[in-house]
C-alpha positions, 0 to 999 in steps of 0.5 A: 124170839122163841127158843125153837126159832133160835135153834133153827137159826143155829142149824142154818147158820151151821150149814152156811158153808159149802164144805159143811153142806157137802159133808151133810149131803154125803152123810145122808147116804151113810156114815163115813170115817174122818179120813174119807171125809177129809179126802173129799176136799182140798183143804187140810184135815184140821180144817175139815175137823173144825167143820165137823165140830160145828155140825156136831155142836148144833146136833146136825151130825154125831160121831162114834168110834169103831176101833181106831177110826171115828165115824160120822153120821147124820143126827138130824136125819130130816136134812137128807130129803131136804137137801135132795129137794133143794139140790133138785130145785137149784139145779133146775134154776141153774139150768134155766139161767144157763140156757137163758144166758148161754143158749143158742137157737136150733139153727146155730152151728155145732159147738164144741163140748166143754168138759170140766174136771174139778179137782187138784192133781190128786190121783183120783182127779188125774184118773177122772181127767184121763177117763173123761178125755178118753170117753170124750174122744170116742164120742166123735164130737169136738170137745174142750177139756178144762181143769178147774182147780181153784176152790172158788171156781169149784164152788161155783159149780155148787159143790166143794167135793173133788174130784167131780165132773161137769159138762157145760156147767152141768155137774155129772159126777161128784166125789167119785171116779166112774169108769170110762164106760159110765162117763161115756154113757153120761156124755151120750145122755147129755148130748141127747138132751142138748143136740146142739153139740152133736 
């Protein structure tokens, strides 16, 4: 086996954890400090530092200091567009599988809208829950809001970042707390594409 193939295998092995994948996706946008990165996850800061160490060792990320803070950024920048492409294709397949398993006919009765708030009881997660509840109440449709707090259950949505917001298993927001108006618009867009809930 060539050394180049072995190096590629090392990179994909380093990416074979949801937390490390989430870190790479976020760093594709711009550099982040360690404190901010740790705040995305429900695991300890020590655990997050270990994941960053694995990514740095393989040359996927690099770090630099600004004052007392350590910032991380993508060193393997081609992973940014690769992750975007992968994300798009996997979401398409998940949507198709969901529709095949859980879809109903056009004539079926209206179903309650299932809203999932992914996160623990942190302030951002509670704010997401409150805004989502208020936005859903103003839609004029029946809905059920579910808190998803177990890491294994959160990972099933294709993310490890909290807080996040999903509707019927479709991830709408990840790692941010949008305004109530923004959530309402996202709900309306979802209903426009899935009229069975209207």
